[in-house]
Residue, then its C-alpha position, 0 to 999 in steps of 0.5 A: x583746090x590744094x591739088x592744083x595750087x602748086x601748078x597754078x602758082x608755077x604757071x601764074x595761071x588764073x584759077x578758072x576751075x576753082x572760081x567756077x566751082x565756087x559759082x556752082x556752090x553759090x559762093x558768088x551770091x552769098x547774102x550779106x547783111x547791110x540793113x536792119x538793126x540786128x546781129x547776124x552771127x549765123x551769117x557771119x559764121x557761115x561766111x567766115x567758114x567759107x573764106x577760111x576753107x577757100x584760103x586753106x585750099x589756095x590763098x590766091x583763090x581766097x584773095x579773088x573771092x574776098x575781093x568779089x564778096x567785098x564788091x557785092x557787099x558795097x553794091x548791096x550797101x550803097x547801090x540802087x535796086x537796079x544796081x543790086x539786081x543787075x550785079x547779083x544776076x551777073x554774079x549768078x551767071x558767073x561774073x567775077x567782080x574785082x575790087x580795084x582801088x589802088x592808084x598808080x604813083x603817076x596818077x589814078x583813075x579820073x572821071x569826067x561827066x558828059x551828059x548821061x555818060x562818063x569818060x574815064x582817064x587813067x587806071x588802077x594798079x594791083x588789080x587782082x583777077x585782071x584780065x579774068x574778072x567780068x566786072x569791077x568796082x573801082x574808085x575814081x576822082x570826079x570833077x568835084x574833087x571827091x572820090x566816087x565808086x563805079x561798078x563796071x562791066x568789063x570789056x569796055x576798051x580797058x587795057x590790062x598789063x602786068x605790073x612793072x615788077x611781079x609780086x613775089x606771092x599770090x601769082x595765081x590771082x593774076x594781079x596787074x594794072x588796068x588802064x581805062x583811058x578813053x573808056x565810056x560808061x553810063x552815068x548809072x555806073x556811079x555807086x553811092x555818093x561822094x565819099x561813100x567808099x571811105x565811109x565807116x564801118x564798111x571801109x574798115x570792118x570788111x578787113x575781117x574777110x581778108x583775115x579769114x582767108x589768111x587764117x585758112x592759109x595758116x591752117x594749111x601751112x601747119x598741116x603741111x609742116x606737120x606732115x613733112x616733119x612726120x615723113x622725115x621722122x622729126x615730129x617727135x623732137x621735143x624742140x620741134x613739138x614746142x615750135x609746132x605747139x606755139x604755132x597751134x596756139x597762134x592758129x587757134x588764137x586767130x580762129x577766135x579773133x576771126x570769129x569775133x571780128x566777123x560777128x562784130x562787123x556784121x552786127x548792124x546793131x553795134x556801135x560803128x566805132x566798136x565794130x571798126x576797132x574790133x576788126x582792127x585788133x583782129x586783123x593785127x592779131x591774125x597778121x601777127x599769128x601768121x608771121x609767128x607761125x611762118x617763122x616757127x615752121x621755117x625754123x622747124x623745117x630748116x632749108x627745106x622750107x625754102x625749096x622753091x615750088x614746095x607747098x610750104x614755100x608757096x604758102x609762106x610766099x603767098x601769106x607774106x604777100x597777102x598780109x601786106x595790107x595798108x596802114x597796120x600801125x594806124x589800124x592798131x593804134x586806132x583800135x587800141x585808142x578806142x578800147x582804152x577810151x571805152x574800158x567797159x567795152x569787151x571783145x566777144x565772139 
């Protein structure tokens, strides 16, 4: 993936070949634990390893895969047997699913029932893989003034358009806006019940997957930075070594937090609030580590880190964009509040 990452970024081209390779490897249909009362450490570790590797290869591919896996998880968690069967079969055949849940400022997606059909009005923004995904999980406001999830197969008359101003990073994830106005879908597209999308732990605990992808980007950034310092003859500088050493500490700290967050999130026997709090701390720990590492790498490399089109510049741009997930302060204070109220609880991996 790394070989094509630069060209895909320059062209803002969707990584079709990379997604097809992941499908061939079975990554689009990995099993996800959603029922039972047991720990799932092996599965959590395996999924974390996959996401880290993909993020290391290309953060845009990691973003697209993460959204697909999150969609598959929600379908497995809240879907009917028919929905689970149909979604898994579609993914096995190569259908990539987006997760489109952000409403534009002017108003979001709304649904209106008409017998056994649903009429859609409005759309979504910040839709990764827009124009390339074959399906999507979307949130929509229904007549009962609540939020519902819908699982859609695309090509139903939706309109895809670029964002008014393109994102600085993650260009290959082809993030756009999708308007569903006038689209008509069966009532069987409804996933779960009112409010299920915001239900914990699924709403918050799935954030560990994004942290795993970000860790992959951090690993790639340090690999490229060390190689560039070696080529320029500056690797042995004590000041440079100190900065790289600090970045390595950030990398390995992130690795520990990702494993702890993954295992907590997929431990179906654990307390829901503890799972959410652990993932929240892990998310902020990885974000902080990535921001610190980017600063250290840029200081070590100097202006060369800002040359457009270089691997370091691209990875930093992608990471900076990807790390901007919602409500970081709320996540941090909420997680800290739970652990301070439960001093006997610990974070373990």
